C-alpha positions, 0 to 999 in steps of 0.5 A: 335160399331160392327154393325157400323164397319161392315156397314162402311166396306160394304160402302167402298167395294161398293164405291171401287170395287177394294179395297184391304183388308189387315189385320193389320200385328200386330192386337195388335199394339197400336191404336194411330199409325193410325190417320185419316188425315181428322178428326184426330180421332184414327182409331182403327178398320179400316182405308182407305189408298191410295197406290198412295199418301199414305194418310189415313183416317177413314172409315167415310171419303170415299174419303181420297185423290184426286188421279184420279187413287187411289188404295185404301186399307181397313186396318182392325184390325179384320176380319168380320167373325172370330173376329167381329161376335158373335158365 
C-alpha cells in the first residue's frame, strides 16, 4: 500500500509540474470526508483537487477536471519521508 501511494504521488508530480503539495490540516480526520468525484472511492491517503473548479479525485485519476488552466493541489495525509518511509 505504501509503495503504491508513493508511486501515485510521483506520477502526479510528473504530470503537473506546478502541483502544490498540502498536508491535511488534521491528519486524524475521518477518511470519509474525502471521496473521489470520479469513482466514489474514499481517498484516505491522498487526493487531487483543482483550485479553479473545486473538483477532486483520487490519485489514480490524473485528470479530475477539464479546466484549461487547472491549479492542482495534491492533498496528503502523511508525508513521503517522515510518515511513510520505514526507519
